[in-house]
C-alpha positions as semicolon CSV with decimal commas, in nm:
position;residue;x (nm);y (nm);z (nm)
1;X;-8,581;11,488;12,833
2;X;-8,398;11,171;12,932
3;X;-8,610;10,876;13,056
4;X;-8,551;10,832;13,432
5;X;-8,529;10,456;13,374
6;X;-8,199;10,522;13,194
7;X;-8,054;10,645;13,527
8;X;-7,853;10,392;13,735
9;X;-8,056;10,199;13,991
10;X;-7,833;10,130;14,300
11;X;-7,896;9,985;14,644
12;X;-7,680;10,126;14,918
13;X;-7,592;9,962;15,256
14;X;-7,473;10,165;15,551
15;X;-7,348;10,001;15,880
16;X;-7,065;10,230;16,002
17;X;-7,207;10,279;16,342
18;X;-7,554;10,201;16,506
19;X;-7,782;10,245;16,214
20;X;-7,856;9,972;15,960
21;X;-7,951;10,181;15,654
22;X;-8,062;10,061;15,321
23;X;-8,133;10,311;15,045
24;X;-8,239;10,268;14,680
25;X;-8,168;10,548;14,436
26;X;-8,232;10,592;14,065
27;X;-7,988;10,853;13,946
28;X;-8,059;11,144;14,189
29;X;-8,409;11,033;14,284
30;X;-8,463;10,851;14,616
31;X;-8,688;10,557;14,590
32;X;-8,643;10,408;14,929
33;X;-8,473;10,488;15,259
34;X;-8,512;10,212;15,517
35;X;-8,346;10,231;15,861
36;X;-8,321;10,000;16,156
37;X;-8,160;10,182;16,458
38;X;-8,008;10,017;16,761
39;X;-7,977;10,344;16,948
40;X;-8,215;10,231;17,227
41;X;-7,992;9,935;17,298
42;X;-7,690;10,163;17,344
43;X;-7,872;10,425;17,553
44;X;-7,818;10,252;17,890
45;X;-7,440;10,248;17,823
46;X;-7,434;10,627;17,748
47;X;-7,277;10,557;17,408
48;X;-7,238;10,315;17,117
49;X;-7,106;9,966;17,208
50;X;-6,943;9,820;16,895
51;X;-7,031;9,453;16,967
52;X;-7,395;9,538;17,034
53;X;-7,403;9,746;16,707
54;X;-7,256;9,458;16,506
55;X;-7,503;9,207;16,643
56;X;-7,794;9,443;16,570
57;X;-7,672;9,487;16,206
58;X;-7,666;9,116;16,160
59;X;-8,023;9,082;16,277
60;X;-8,158;9,376;16,089
61;X;-7,978;9,341;15,750
62;X;-8,199;9,112;15,550
63;X;-8,540;9,249;15,672
64;X;-8,424;9,604;15,605
65;X;-8,311;9,522;15,251
66;X;-8,634;9,346;15,186
67;X;-8,820;9,650;15,327
68;X;-8,630;9,886;15,099
69;X;-8,693;9,690;14,784
70;X;-9,065;9,675;14,863
71;X;-9,077;10,055;14,937
72;X;-8,901;10,127;14,606
73;X;-9,125;9,887;14,420
74;X;-8,827;9,726;14,236
75;X;-8,677;9,388;14,205
76;X;-8,323;9,317;14,313
77;X;-8,238;9,171;13,963
78;X;-8,313;9,516;13,820
79;X;-8,034;9,687;14,020
80;X;-7,734;9,828;13,833
81;X;-7,508;9,789;14,137
82;X;-7,475;9,738;14,510
83;X;-7,293;10,017;14,705
84;X;-7,167;9,973;15,071
85;X;-6,985;10,187;15,330
86;X;-6,639;10,042;15,335
87;X;-6,516;10,300;15,586
88;X;-6,450;10,483;15,804
89;X;-6,644;10,357;16,101
90;X;-6,651;10,078;16,355
91;X;-6,458;9,780;16,223
92;X;-6,705;9,506;16,320
93;X;-7,011;9,705;16,211
94;X;-6,851;9,785;15,871
95;X;-6,776;9,413;15,821
96;X;-7,146;9,314;15,853
97;X;-7,238;9,561;15,573
98;X;-6,952;9,477;15,349
99;X;-7,016;9,105;15,382
100;X;-7,391;9,148;15,309
101;X;-7,317;9,368;15,012
102;X;-7,070;9,112;14,870
103;X;-7,323;8,832;14,914
104;X;-7,602;9,022;14,736
105;X;-7,373;9,153;14,454
106;X;-7,234;8,811;14,381
107;X;-7,556;8,627;14,400
108;X;-7,729;8,887;14,170
109;X;-7,435;8,918;13,935
110;X;-7,411;9,295;14,004
111;X;-7,109;9,519;14,048
112;X;-6,996;9,604;14,397
113;X;-6,892;9,955;14,510
114;X;-6,713;10,009;14,843
115;X;-6,758;10,372;14,909
116;X;-6,637;10,628;15,169
117;X;-6,878;10,722;15,445
118;X;-6,783;11,092;15,445
119;X;-6,802;11,127;15,065
120;X;-7,155;10,966;15,088
121;X;-7,264;11,229;15,349
122;X;-7,175;11,491;15,087
123;X;-7,335;11,317;14,793
124;X;-7,667;11,265;14,964
125;X;-7,752;11,629;14,912
126;X;-7,800;11,545;14,542
127;X;-8,127;11,365;14,637
128;X;-8,252;11,689;14,787
129;X;-8,119;11,980;14,581
130;X;-7,995;11,816;14,250
131;X;-7,637;11,771;14,121
132;X;-7,361;11,898;14,338
133;X;-7,178;12,207;14,202
134;X;-6,815;12,144;14,153
135;X;-6,625;12,246;14,353
136;X;-6,845;12,239;14,674
137;X;-6,719;12,297;15,034
138;X;-6,863;12,053;15,276
139;X;-6,893;12,086;15,659
140;X;-6,961;11,740;15,800
141;X;-7,047;11,720;16,175
142;X;-7,146;11,419;16,369
143;X;-7,067;11,206;16,667
144;X;-6,767;11,058;16,495
145;X;-6,623;11,339;16,278
146;X;-6,617;11,721;16,236
147;X;-6,456;11,786;15,898
148;X;-6,426;12,060;15,635
149;X;-6,383;11,906;15,285
150;X;-6,341;12,051;14,943
151;X;-6,526;11,834;14,685
152;X;-6,409;11,901;14,323
153;X;-6,541;11,557;14,211
154;X;-6,745;11,355;14,457
155;X;-6,626;11,025;14,301
156;X;-6,255;11,093;14,278
157;X;-6,146;11,427;14,427
158;X;-6,245;11,505;14,781
159;X;-5,969;11,706;14,973
160;X;-5,955;11,751;15,351
161;X;-5,926;12,110;15,451
162;X;-5,963;12,062;15,827
163;X;-6,092;11,832;16,099
164;X;-6,127;11,795;16,471
165;X;-5,807;11,745;16,665
166;X;-5,997;11,578;16,956
167;X;-6,368;11,544;17,032
168;X;-6,608;11,559;16,742
169;X;-6,894;11,803;16,774
170;X;-7,160;11,531;16,820
171;X;-6,936;11,365;17,077
172;X;-6,921;11,691;17,267
173;X;-7,301;11,709;17,262
174;X;-7,331;11,361;17,401
175;X;-7,081;11,431;17,681
176;X;-7,237;11,756;17,789
177;X;-7,587;11,593;17,785
178;X;-7,451;11,331;18,010
179;X;-7,320;11,581;18,258
180;X;-7,652;11,759;18,261
181;X;-7,835;11,412;18,306
182;X;-8,029;11,459;17,982
183;X;-7,969;11,107;17,841
184;X;-7,821;10,973;17,514
185;X;-7,792;11,075;17,235
186;X;-7,726;11,436;17,334
187;X;-7,771;11,625;17,012
188;X;-8,156;11,631;16,990
189;X;-8,215;11,686;17,363
190;X;-7,965;11,976;17,390
191;X;-8,122;12,133;17,082
192;X;-8,459;12,106;17,238
193;X;-8,357;12,255;17,577
194;X;-8,142;12,526;17,406
195;X;-8,448;12,669;17,231
196;X;-8,575;12,784;17,579
197;X;-8,241;12,908;17,699
198;X;-8,019;13,217;17,668
199;X;-7,719;13,154;17,421
200;X;-7,537;13,444;17,583
201;X;-7,595;13,354;17,946
202;X;-7,252;13,189;17,986
203;X;-6,935;13,283;17,804
204;X;-6,796;12,934;17,716
205;X;-6,468;12,922;17,509
206;X;-6,440;12,897;17,136
207;X;-6,166;12,649;17,060
208;X;-5,895;12,705;16,799
209;X;-6,016;13,057;16,702
210;X;-5,696;13,246;16,787
211;X;-5,488;13,423;16,520
212;X;-5,219;13,155;16,546
213;X;-5,449;12,860;16,550
214;X;-5,507;12,624;16,248
215;X;-5,761;12,809;16,031
216;X;-5,986;12,507;15,945
217;X;-5,934;12,263;16,238
218;X;-6,174;12,219;16,526
219;X;-6,131;12,142;16,902
220;X;-6,425;12,077;17,131
221;X;-6,249;11,899;17,425
222;X;-6,164;12,230;17,610
223;X;-6,526;12,344;17,562
224;X;-6,662;12,022;17,691
225;X;-6,438;12,043;17,999
226;X;-6,524;12,407;18,060
227;X;-6,897;12,316;18,061
228;X;-6,838;12,030;18,297
229;X;-6,642;12,239;18,540
230;X;-6,897;12,521;18,536
231;X;-7,177;12,277;18,616
232;X;-6,969;12,103;18,893
233;X;-6,893;12,449;19,050
234;X;-7,266;12,534;19,054
235;X;-7,345;12,198;19,221
236;X;-7,065;12,224;19,472
237;X;-7,202;12,564;19,571
238;X;-7,547;12,412;19,625
239;X;-7,689;12,616;19,336
240;X;-7,943;12,502;19,082
241;X;-7,793;12,436;18,743
242;X;-7,982;12,638;18,474
243;X;-7,999;12,355;18,222
244;X;-8,162;12,551;17,942
245;X;-7,909;12,828;17,959
246;X;-7,616;12,582;17,980
247;X;-7,746;12,397;17,675
248;X;-7,803;12,723;17,473
249;X;-7,458;12,865;17,565
250;X;-7,280;12,543;17,489
251;X;-7,461;12,496;17,167
252;X;-7,387;12,852;17,052
253;X;-7,013;12,800;17,127
254;X;-7,014;12,486;16,905
255;X;-7,211;12,625;16,609
256;X;-7,040;12,964;16,615
257;X;-6,699;12,797;16,559
258;X;-6,840;12,546;16,296
259;X;-7,009;12,814;16,085
260;X;-6,727;13,072;16,118
261;X;-6,458;12,832;16,003
262;X;-6,676;12,692;15,710
263;X;-6,760;13,028;15,574
264;X;-6,392;13,138;15,609
265;X;-6,290;12,822;15,412
266;X;-6,536;12,910;15,134
267;X;-6,399;13,268;15,113
268;X;-6,040;13,162;15,120
269;X;-6,086;12,899;14,847
270;X;-6,324;13,099;14,630
271;X;-6,609;12,852;14,666
272;X;-6,962;12,987;14,656
273;X;-7,146;12,675;14,767
274;X;-7,139;12,521;15,123
275;X;-7,303;12,189;15,202
276;X;-7,357;12,081;15,568
277;X;-7,412;11,716;15,643
278;X;-7,377;11,456;15,927
279;X;-7,596;11,404;16,232
280;X;-7,535;11,747;16,384
281;X;-7,650;11,911;16,074
282;X;-8,005;11,839;16,204
283;X;-7,941;12,095;16,477
284;X;-8,176;12,379;16,433
285;X;-7,936;12,654;16,557
286;X;-7,654;12,528;16,327
287;X;-7,884;12,560;16,028
288;X;-8,007;12,904;16,121
289;X;-7,666;13,052;16,197
290;X;-7,516;12,893;15,885
291;X;-7,797;13,042;15,676
292;X;-7,742;13,387;15,824
293;X;-7,371;13,389;15,771
294;X;-7,388;13,236;15,421
295;X;-7,642;13,502;15,306
296;X;-7,414;13,776;15,452
297;X;-7,109;13,629;15,266
298;X;-7,293;13,560;14,934
299;X;-7,260;13,181;14,977
300;X;-7,536;12,943;14,876
301;X;-7,613;12,697;15,157
302;X;-7,731;12,343;15,089
303;X;-7,844;12,129;15,392
304;X;-8,048;11,804;15,336
305;X;-8,347;11,745;15,545
306;X;-8,267;11,605;15,890
307;X;-8,335;11,240;15,812
308;X;-8,080;11,244;15,532
309;X;-7,823;11,409;15,755
310;X;-7,805;11,122;16,001
311;X;-7,639;10,793;15,885
312;X;-7,857;10,628;15,618
313;X;-7,836;10,396;15,325
314;X;-7,976;10,660;15,079
315;X;-7,645;10,853;15,093
316;X;-7,443;10,527;15,004
317;X;-7,683;10,459;14,719
318;X;-7,649;10,819;14,601
319;X;-7,274;10,786;14,580
320;X;-7,291;10,444;14,428
321;X;-7,526;10,577;14,159
322;X;-7,288;10,849;14,076
323;X;-6,998;10,595;14,056
324;X;-7,203;10,393;13,796
325;X;-7,307;10,705;13,611
326;X;-6,952;10,823;13,579
327;X;-6,840;10,475;13,491
328;X;-6,597;10,441;13,790
329;X;-6,427;10,097;13,846
330;X;-6,616;9,865;14,056
331;X;-6,460;9,710;14,370
332;X;-6,305;9,366;14,379
333;X;-6,445;9,070;14,578
334;X;-6,164;9,097;14,824
335;X;-6,298;9,437;14,930
336;X;-6,250;9,471;15,314
337;X;-6,380;9,715;15,570
338;X;-6,137;9,991;15,659
339;X;-6,221;10,167;15,984
340;X;-5,979;10,449;15,901
341;X;-6,043;10,480;15,522
342;X;-5,916;10,832;15,425
343;X;-6,168;11,068;15,274
344;X;-5,944;11,115;14,978
345;X;-6,054;10,764;14,880
346;X;-6,419;10,827;14,772
347;X;-6,435;10,455;14,683
348;X;-6,225;10,143;14,680
349;X;-6,184;10,034;14,316
350;X;-6,041;9,699;14,198
351;X;-5,687;9,694;14,090
352;X;-5,775;9,742;13,728
353;X;-5,902;10,005;13,481
354;X;-6,287;10,050;13,447
355;X;-6,461;9,925;13,134
356;X;-6,605;10,189;12,917
357;X;-6,937;10,065;12,781
358;X;-7,207;10,181;13,023
359;X;-7,381;9,998;13,312
360;X;-7,351;9,655;13,154
361;X;-6,972;9,651;13,195
362;X;-7,002;9,575;13,564
363;X;-7,185;9,249;13,493
364;X;-6,883;9,124;13,302
365;X;-6,660;9,239;13,589
366;X;-6,863;9,027;13,831
367;X;-6,827;8,708;13,637
368;X;-6,459;8,755;13,577
369;X;-6,397;8,727;13,948
370;X;-6,353;8,376;14,098
371;X;-6,574;8,237;14,370
372;X;-6,270;8,172;14,581
373;X;-6,199;8,545;14,612
374;X;-6,546;8,617;14,760
375;X;-6,430;8,480;15,089
376;X;-6,069;8,627;15,094
């Protein structure tokens, strides 16, 4: 049996939205997962404010990295690499993480890996359930994205199958929660209220489920509008809004479409593994319905524990460790944040072929780069 110490030790930094996440992974073993959230600072605005998020990342970065190293019981000099979310996400927030990763990697003489946020959400499941089968179908659902992705190689071959054409699922949860006066973020509170409601009480629409609609794309804007109008009609008539039933019926409409399309994609592509990730993957009804439909279809479902579904540094470290293990090319010092980085780019390699002699190659790469390029 291989010594775990032979596995790559990688620190990952995630700052794509309002969570400053720092994770440390050795191979597929999670050693530390430190998070500093600025969600409370955004709550009074009813959504994430980019400038507030960026400033919060600046303040939290160094303490969160130090906390992660202490929690993992490792020294920064022992790391085999530094991974960071290069995109997609909020441009200003991403820049804080990328700049910090460059500084640490350069100061420590370690390779830098700019990775894709969505690919990292898929890779994090390795920390919970072991290596990902290839191929794996992934359903990623959060406040910023709802995507169906086919991962043949998490480090180099992730193919988009479908995505939201308007509101992401998590965004719809936030907007419906706002109409119901339940606060922000909407996902957890709607999940809680829905447990005491009737999911069949109100027949809300299922977007893009007609015979001529795109098989794997999602649309939640019409559903959000239908819920808002239903609530407004009740209030205009002077009637009490049954919050729990509205929450349950809305939630059922969302998870029904998500799971139906994900299972269909697995069947159509001949893939027998479905992974669900992203913040909305913490939703209890989504997990239950996905399990029920996957069992019926003979598909194995993989869903990380809720803490690993939301944005975190562990997922970035997991993908970074896989990049090191598979000897993928490190990123250059002119790595920049890309708010619209396509999922087909699992990471952003330097414009040169990777070396082929294990983890140590990346140290050579670091010292080949000029100091001037660090700030370009």
